[in-house]
C-alpha angles and dihedrals in degrees: 000000000000137000117234125205118266120263091248091055091048093047092048092054092238093126140017126244087244092062095106120155138182119269111267129205089249090060090063096048095082093207142050113284112263117260113238123229093242096181094054093045092048090052091052094050112024114111095355132117106248125195119201115191117201087029092160095060123094093254093039092051092051090048088052091052091050093047094046090055092056101064104255118183090233133352116211116200115201124184137144093221111076093195094057091041090053091051091052091047092051092047091053093046089052088051091055097256097112094115092055102051137084115186114210126189109213146125121242090221091058103095095188094050092048091050090051093050095047097045094044100044102024099212116205097195125036121196104191110203099144109120147122104251111167107109102207093044093050092045089062096045108031095167091067092049092051094044096050102033100037107024092036091053092047094049093047093046092048090051089050092053093045092051099045099251107176100206131029121181122190118206101218132170142241086242088073089072107099088332119226096182137048096250091054091046091052091052091048088053088051089055090050090052090058093044089054093048091047090054093054102034129064100180104068123051109221121203133174132200123193113214119202122213101323108221111234097009119134112283094013124127100259099063089037093054092044091055093045091050091049089051091053096255162227101198113218115229120184124200 
């Protein structure tokens, strides 16, 4: 599968008919990328100690890159998988952020480890991306989805409250809207945990953002389709 130049580009002589290129994620977006409110984001991050849970995941790693570029005082990377955490660490070192980061191996369901991280490093902003997110896998083992997504969120949020964190942001999912699968239900429960804590706590500001299907993230359709096309097909389409 290749993308060919537009007719106007061909007619204007700006490209050749042989200028074919692979499909990019941006081609599938169908709109211009959203412009970020840089001033507001810089205010939230600059000079502060920021903790990113799930820092080894595709979304967590991108969040870490964005945070590192906005002058945090310290960027804490927490993940239970040492291989993925190492990859995030190396990517940030290569980007020149090595002096800012502290990689931490730990599980968000481990109350003692969370307490150690929060009391030692005193994060001021928590971006909570740690979660199990693959729908078919979680459908077959619901206990793990509930433990990681619900209990992990509760434990992390409680540690944030106890240690005076000012801002806590949960990375949720569109599948939490009237959930039809276990993974979505577990993320909706995670949202309800934060709503309950927000109603009873005045110190920490809790926020949630629901991502849709994140183009190019691990397990999403774009890398899956690319691999299936490279392998000669077929392409798997679900309902």
